[in-house]
RODO-2510 file (C-alpha; in nm, 4 decimals, decimal comma):
residues 303
     n   res          X          Y          Z
     1     m     3,9819    -0,9740    -3,1439
     2     a     4,2858    -1,0535    -3,3170
     3     m     4,4064    -1,2867    -3,0532
     4     d     4,0837    -1,4322    -3,0097
     5     l     4,0828    -1,5514    -3,3968
     6     l     4,3963    -1,7000    -3,3768
     7     s     4,2833    -1,8987    -3,0840
     8     k     3,9598    -1,9917    -3,2847
     9     l     4,1744    -2,0646    -3,5872
    10     g     4,4158    -2,3423    -3,3734
    11     e     4,0856    -2,4525    -3,1793
    12     h     3,8994    -2,5375    -3,4926
    13     a     4,2295    -2,6706    -3,6762
    14     a     4,2707    -2,9261    -3,3893
    15     t     3,8973    -3,0418    -3,4538
    16     v     3,9370    -3,0926    -3,8155
    17     e     4,2698    -3,2574    -3,7946
    18     r     4,1229    -3,5494    -3,5381
    19     v     3,8633    -3,6082    -3,7955
    20     l     4,1143    -3,6008    -4,0796
    21     v     4,3628    -3,8554    -3,8976
    22     n     4,0779    -4,0939    -3,8670
    23     a     3,9391    -4,0378    -4,2047
    24     l     4,3028    -4,1081    -4,3706
    25     g     4,3913    -4,3956    -4,1536
    26     a     4,7435    -4,5051    -4,0340
    27     t     4,9838    -4,6200    -4,3003
    28     d     5,0331    -5,0070    -4,3133
    29     s     5,3770    -5,1238    -4,2436
    30     s     5,3103    -5,4882    -4,3532
    31     g     5,5433    -5,6152    -4,6147
    32     k     5,3123    -5,7559    -4,8294
    33     a     5,3235    -5,5800    -5,1655
    34     t     4,9625    -5,5314    -5,2044
    35     f     4,9644    -5,3230    -4,8593
    36     k     5,2839    -5,1467    -4,9495
    37     m     5,1270    -5,0098    -5,2576
    38     k     4,8378    -4,8841    -5,0610
    39     s     5,0750    -4,7517    -4,7562
    40     r     5,2460    -4,5350    -5,0197
    41     l     4,9470    -4,3734    -5,1395
    42     l     4,8084    -4,3139    -4,8240
    43     e     5,1121    -4,1789    -4,6675
    44     a     5,1517    -3,9105    -4,9545
    45     m     4,7445    -3,8251    -4,8729
    46     r     4,8739    -3,7791    -4,4926
    47     y     5,1964    -3,5918    -4,6085
    48     a     4,9800    -3,3402    -4,8214
    49     t     4,7107    -3,3221    -4,5490
    50     l     4,8093    -3,3439    -4,2068
    51     d     4,9707    -3,0991    -3,9748
    52     q     4,9198    -2,8410    -4,2714
    53     g     4,7960    -2,4978    -4,3097
    54     k     4,5508    -2,2301    -4,1024
    55     r     4,2794    -2,4826    -4,2211
    56     f     4,0894    -2,1642    -4,3050
    57     r     3,8260    -2,2765    -4,5117
    58     p     3,7095    -2,5461    -4,2302
    59     f     3,7145    -2,2770    -3,9822
    60     l     3,4519    -2,0966    -4,1846
    61     t     3,2305    -2,4130    -4,1892
    62     l     3,2684    -2,4803    -3,8234
    63     e     3,2449    -2,1147    -3,7432
    64     t     2,9183    -2,0776    -3,9783
    65     a     2,7723    -2,3850    -3,8094
    66     t     2,7943    -2,2447    -3,4575
    67     l     2,5405    -1,9116    -3,5698
    68     f     2,3324    -2,2139    -3,5970
    69     n     2,4252    -2,4327    -3,3306
    70     v     2,5094    -2,7098    -3,4987
    71     g     2,6540    -3,0150    -3,3637
    72     l     3,0500    -3,0401    -3,3855
    73     h     3,0620    -3,4045    -3,5058
    74     n     2,8567    -3,3068    -3,7964
    75     a     2,9961    -2,9963    -3,8749
    76     a     3,3609    -3,1486    -3,8113
    77     k     3,2887    -3,3833    -4,1153
    78     a     3,1882    -3,1417    -4,3587
    79     a     3,4586    -2,9261    -4,2803
    80     a     3,7282    -3,1944    -4,3259
    81     a     3,5679    -3,2872    -4,6526
    82     v     3,6255    -2,9251    -4,7622
    83     e     4,0070    -2,9509    -4,6479
    84     m     4,0538    -3,2495    -4,8343
    85     i     3,9259    -3,1211    -5,1470
    86     h     4,1373    -2,7962    -5,0908
    87     c     4,4499    -3,0080    -5,0231
    88     y     4,3837    -3,2043    -5,3420
    89     s     4,3354    -2,8998    -5,5200
    90     l     4,7197    -2,8306    -5,3802
    91     i     4,8672    -3,1318    -5,4933
    92     h     4,7409    -3,1152    -5,8390
    93     d     4,8180    -2,7329    -5,8881
    94     d     5,1744    -2,7842    -5,7877
    95     l     5,2266    -3,0572    -6,0483
    96     p     5,5109    -2,9531    -6,3419
    97     a     5,1849    -2,9306    -6,5890
    98     m     5,0192    -2,6631    -6,3645
    99     d     5,2069    -2,4022    -6,1858
   100     d     5,5066    -2,6189    -6,1315
   101     d     5,6097    -2,5815    -5,7746
   102     d     5,8659    -2,7233    -5,5969
   103     m     5,7477    -2,5779    -5,2401
   104     r     5,4300    -2,5590    -5,0526
   105     r     5,3901    -2,4324    -4,6638
   106     g     5,7774    -2,4442    -4,6288
   107     r     5,8580    -2,8021    -4,7737
   108     p     5,8631    -2,9856    -5,0634
   109     t     5,5587    -3,0305    -5,2899
   110     t     5,3797    -3,3754    -5,2712
   111     h     5,5438    -3,4697    -5,6492
   112     i     5,8698    -3,3732    -5,5262
   113     a     5,8791    -3,5618    -5,2202
   114     f     5,6991    -3,8853    -5,3921
   115     d     5,6771    -3,8626    -5,7325
   116     e     5,4281    -3,7236    -5,9993
   117     a     5,2163    -4,0380    -6,0317
   118     t     5,2004    -4,0802    -5,6818
   119     a     5,0803    -3,7275    -5,6317
   120     i     4,8107    -3,7537    -5,8935
   121     l     4,6694    -4,0496    -5,7401
   122     a     4,7071    -3,8836    -5,3710
   123     g     4,4868    -3,5717    -5,5194
   124     d     4,2469    -3,8110    -5,6717
   125     a     4,2167    -4,0149    -5,3889
   126     l     4,1591    -3,7093    -5,1652
   127     l     3,8933    -3,5608    -5,4073
   128     t     3,6861    -3,8590    -5,3704
   129     s     3,7602    -3,9617    -4,9973
   130     a     3,6162    -3,6286    -4,9424
   131     f     3,2500    -3,7238    -5,0685
   132     e     3,2744    -4,0514    -4,9338
   133     l     3,3383    -3,8630    -4,5800
   134     l     3,0050    -3,6647    -4,6619
   135     a     2,7921    -3,9333    -4,7270
   136     e     2,8568    -4,1305    -4,4185
   137     p     2,5662    -4,0898    -4,1621
   138     m     2,5410    -3,7744    -3,9915
   139     p     2,3101    -3,8379    -3,6710
   140     g     2,0302    -3,5486    -3,6405
   141     i     2,0916    -3,4218    -4,0009
   142     d     1,8154    -3,4750    -4,2514
   143     t     1,9692    -3,6858    -4,5670
   144     n     1,8344    -3,4317    -4,8091
   145     v     2,0785    -3,1802    -4,6095
   146     q     2,3687    -3,4304    -4,6996
   147     l     2,2692    -3,4577    -5,0578
   148     q     2,2723    -3,0628    -5,0496
   149     l     2,6270    -3,0517    -4,9264
   150     i     2,7449    -3,3223    -5,1389
   151     h     2,6058    -3,1347    -5,4434
   152     r     2,7122    -2,8083    -5,3565
   153     l     3,0830    -2,9178    -5,2803
   154     a     3,0949    -3,0883    -5,6415
   155     s     2,9919    -2,7567    -5,7967
   156     a     3,2449    -2,5769    -5,6075
   157     s     3,5024    -2,8323    -5,7356
   158     g     3,4164    -2,8888    -6,0751
   159     v     3,3754    -2,6988    -6,4087
   160     n     3,1598    -2,4383    -6,2614
   161     g     3,3835    -2,3973    -5,9754
   162     m     3,7803    -2,4596    -5,9181
   163     a     3,8620    -2,7093    -6,2003
   164     g     3,6688    -2,4439    -6,4586
   165     g     3,8817    -2,1816    -6,2811
   166     q     4,1809    -2,3493    -6,3062
   167     m     4,1594    -2,4143    -6,6688
   168     m     4,0491    -2,0842    -6,7558
   169     d     4,3825    -1,9261    -6,5789
   170     l     4,5954    -2,1663    -6,7617
   171     l     4,4685    -2,0646    -7,1166
   172     a     4,4893    -1,6978    -6,9867
   173     e     4,8627    -1,7109    -6,9381
   174     g     5,0132    -1,4359    -7,1679
   175     s     4,6866    -1,3120    -7,2637
   176     t     4,5096    -0,9531    -7,2127
   177     l     4,2472    -0,9800    -6,9540
   178     d     3,9986    -0,7117    -6,8412
   179     r     3,8981    -0,7136    -6,5042
   180     k     3,5777    -0,8973    -6,5251
   181     q     3,7525    -1,1674    -6,6821
   182     i     3,9772    -1,1642    -6,4026
   183     d     3,7028    -1,1289    -6,1593
   184     l     3,5300    -1,4598    -6,3082
   185     i     3,8490    -1,6757    -6,3131
   186     q     3,9233    -1,5820    -5,9515
   187     e     3,5755    -1,6403    -5,8503
   188     l     3,5807    -2,0053    -5,9667
   189     k     3,9393    -2,0896    -5,9061
   190     t     3,9432    -1,9523    -5,5371
   191     g     3,6229    -1,7860    -5,4435
   192     a     3,4112    -2,1118    -5,5057
   193     l     3,5297    -2,3286    -5,2282
   194     i     3,5474    -2,0556    -4,9829
   195     q     3,1767    -1,9587    -5,0554
   196     c     3,1019    -2,3265    -5,0411
   197     s     3,2746    -2,3836    -4,6990
   198     i     3,0326    -2,1045    -4,5457
   199     e     2,7380    -2,2486    -4,7148
   200     f     2,7966    -2,5843    -4,5522
   201     g     2,7415    -2,3946    -4,1984
   202     a     2,3861    -2,2775    -4,3356
   203     l     2,2884    -2,5983    -4,4717
   204     l     2,3666    -2,8124    -4,1892
   205     g     2,1753    -2,5084    -3,9728
   206     n     1,8705    -2,5110    -4,1879
   207     a     1,9324    -2,1199    -4,2303
   208     t     1,6105    -1,9255    -4,3474
   209     t     1,6482    -1,7952    -4,6844
   210     i     1,7376    -1,4162    -4,5959
   211     q     2,0407    -1,5942    -4,3346
   212     h     2,1745    -1,8066    -4,6357
   213     h     2,1483    -1,5340    -4,8677
   214     a     2,3509    -1,3209    -4,6264
   215     l     2,6282    -1,5724    -4,5899
   216     i     2,6080    -1,6338    -4,9778
   217     g     2,7289    -1,2541    -5,0298
   218     y     2,9669    -1,2816    -4,7097
   219     g     3,1403    -1,5644    -4,9048
   220     h     3,1666    -1,3743    -5,2365
   221     f     3,3268    -1,0519    -5,0873
   222     l     3,5481    -1,2995    -4,8876
   223     g     3,6300    -1,4930    -5,1566
   224     r     3,7534    -1,1906    -5,3600
   225     a     3,9531    -1,0511    -5,0763
   226     f     4,1632    -1,3733    -5,0348
   227     q     4,2538    -1,3885    -5,3539
   228     l     4,3445    -1,0299    -5,3701
   229     a     4,5346    -1,0407    -5,0845
   230     d     4,7071    -1,3585    -5,2235
   231     d     4,8003    -1,1447    -5,5616
   232     l     4,9633    -0,8599    -5,3362
   233     l     5,1497    -1,1198    -5,1239
   234     d     5,2853    -1,2558    -5,4780
   235     v     5,4399    -0,9100    -5,5382
   236     e     5,5171    -0,7683    -5,1767
   237     g     5,4925    -1,0939    -4,9608
   238     e     5,8071    -1,2623    -4,7984
   239     e     5,9067    -1,6258    -4,9572
   240     a     5,9933    -1,7228    -4,5967
   241     e     5,6718    -1,6477    -4,4537
   242     m     5,4639    -1,7616    -4,7611
   243     g     5,6683    -2,0742    -4,7695
   244     k     5,6820    -2,1075    -5,1466
   245     a     5,8188    -1,9239    -5,4634
   246     l     5,7003    -1,5617    -5,5408
   247     g     5,6503    -1,3340    -5,8673
   248     k     5,5115    -1,6273    -6,0402
   249     d     5,1808    -1,4372    -6,1606
   250     e     5,4213    -1,2019    -6,3231
   251     a     5,7032    -1,4617    -6,4757
   252     a     5,4151    -1,6644    -6,6231
   253     g     5,2526    -1,3725    -6,7710
   254     k     4,9238    -1,4082    -6,5887
   255     a     4,7144    -1,1027    -6,5306
   256     t     4,6076    -0,9942    -6,1882
   257     l     4,3822    -0,7309    -6,0416
   258     v     4,7499    -0,5760    -5,8888
   259     s     4,8709    -0,6077    -6,2494
   260     i     4,6196    -0,3990    -6,4199
   261     l     4,4970    -0,2002    -6,1141
   262     g     4,8596    -0,1012    -5,9421
   263     l     4,9493    -0,1616    -5,5906
   264     e     4,7891     0,1258    -5,4385
   265     a     4,4351     0,0471    -5,5903
   266     a     4,4484    -0,2673    -5,5177
   267     r     4,5072    -0,2213    -5,1383
   268     k     4,1901    -0,0014    -5,1596
   269     l     3,9746    -0,2638    -5,3573
   270     l     4,1121    -0,4803    -5,0597
   271     d     3,9584    -0,2631    -4,8240
   272     d     3,6644    -0,2115    -4,9536
   273     l     3,6030    -0,5958    -5,0023
   274     e     3,6676    -0,6542    -4,6388
   275     s     3,3977    -0,3530    -4,5548
   276     q     3,1419    -0,5163    -4,7946
   277     a     3,2011    -0,8888    -4,6478
   278     i     3,1660    -0,7661    -4,3102
   279     e     2,8415    -0,5647    -4,3902
   280     k     2,6636    -0,8775    -4,5190
   281     l     2,7026    -1,0200    -4,1543
   282     n     2,4901    -0,7466    -3,9923
   283     i     2,1608    -0,9582    -3,9642
   284     f     2,3592    -1,2003    -3,7251
   285     g     2,4706    -0,9028    -3,4774
   286     t     2,7876    -0,9873    -3,2288
   287     e     2,7210    -1,3797    -3,3011
   288     a     2,9224    -1,3425    -3,6204
   289     d     3,1924    -1,1153    -3,4522
   290     t     3,4584    -1,4020    -3,5144
   291     l     3,3484    -1,4096    -3,8883
   292     r     3,4021    -1,0449    -3,9248
   293     a     3,7442    -1,0964    -3,7282
   294     a     3,8019    -1,3315    -4,0245
   295     a     3,7368    -1,0961    -4,2897
   296     k     4,0003    -0,8411    -4,1524
   297     f     4,2405    -1,1456    -4,1014
   298     v     4,2146    -1,2154    -4,4526
   299     s     4,2826    -0,8644    -4,5972
   300     q     4,5909    -0,8327    -4,3514
   301     r     4,7321    -1,1700    -4,3633
   302     r     5,1261    -1,1915    -4,4642
   303     n     5,1136    -1,5662    -4,5693
***
């Protein structure tokens, strides 16, 4: 199953990559000043987005969509929109005003490779490009479903999702937080987009209420597991594997579940979250085996 999952991850990543390449276009080498400026922005967007990462969130969209036999063209568009939002968030998270990181995925962050202003604009442009992509015609998909996709992604990205979670995380530096407060920050900052990526497949596939709720539950536990695994890797991981600096949560005085529970209890919680995520998929039978493997992958990952 591990090899099957890696194969699926690679297959879905290639599918989404094609959509992203087409959406972001080729950089313009024209000598005209206006085109040079536009070309630099596109270059930064492509630098931050193409040939990067595991594409785990779009993988979740594509794999969930297969449960409902959604056409690949439409599912891939939705998945690419999710990845644009994710990449925009990474650009902004790495800025000096946020996490102040110099490395991302083993190479210089966008603001280091270009400059801060270009990085900010590249993030802004990726954010809006995601919604532009979702608003394009999707043959066979009701426009009301497209509106639901747009609304769901906006909610997961804004004040009730990633942006709100990031603000809470910044304000919490150096503060003493309880587990409930940490769970809320992580649910918004990390879990919201992961859950959204899973719901995209359900929305595209016109899932029943029971199916949709099961996938919401799966996304909830998977998102929590993803963040907890990330926190454990920040303590125990290898920088060469992670492709970024580690130990930054402790250095910044950020409270995490690892810091308040300890390593042993945090690992036990991670196992529990994996089991709870997998249990939510029972109604889908063997058709959801790849999503089950994804939950195991999250809890066991090394980068």
